[in-house]
N, C-alpha and C positions, 0 to 999 in steps of 0.2 A: 273586243273581237272574241267570238266563240268558235270553236272548231266542231267538227263532226263529219262523219262520212269518210271519204278517202279521195286522194288526188293521185292521178297518174303522173308521177314525176318523170317516168320514162317517156311519156307522150311529149313532154317538153323537149327532151333531147331528140326524140324522133322527129319533131318538127324542125328543130335546128339542123339536123342532118339532111332533111328534105330540102331546106332552103340552100344548103351548101351545094347539093347536087344540081340545083337550079341556078347556080352561079353566085350565091351569097357567100358570106364569110362567117366564121364562128364568132358570136358576140364576145366582146371584151368582158362584159359583165352580165350575169344572169341573176336576177333577184327574185327569190321565191318567198312570198309571205304566206305562212301556213301554220297549222297546228302540228304538222309533221306526220299526220296519218296519211299513208299512201302506199307506194310500192318502191322497190329498189330501182335505182337509176345508176348507170355506169357512164357518166359523161366523158366525152373525149378530153375535155379540159376541166376537171373537177375543181381546180383552184380558181376558176372564174365564177363559180357558183357561190352566191351569198344567200344564206337562209335566215330569215327573220321568223323565229319560232314564237308562237303565242304562249301565254301563261299555261303551265302544265302540259305543254306540247312535248312531243318526243323527237329525238334526233337520230333514231336508229336507222332511218333510211337516207340520211345525209352522208355523202361520201366523206371520209375522214380528211381528205385534202381540201375540202370546202371550208369557207368561213361561216361560222354559226354565231348568230346574235339573238339575244332575247328581245322580242318585240317591245316589251315594256320599257326597255332602255331608250326607245325612240318616241314614246307616247308623251 
């Protein structure tokens, strides 16, 4: 897997908040497979976010309370 470009991580949280307003619940687990290039996100429950980061990816946009894994450990 190769990265490039950028992902709006805040859009993921925005969609989750939208579904909550429509009667949904906050997911127990959010799994993001990424190279880490994106934007800041401030999740309501950062401990439920799991980040699988590709080789040479960055973790600077991952909330510190989240779980961060190297994708190569699962390949």
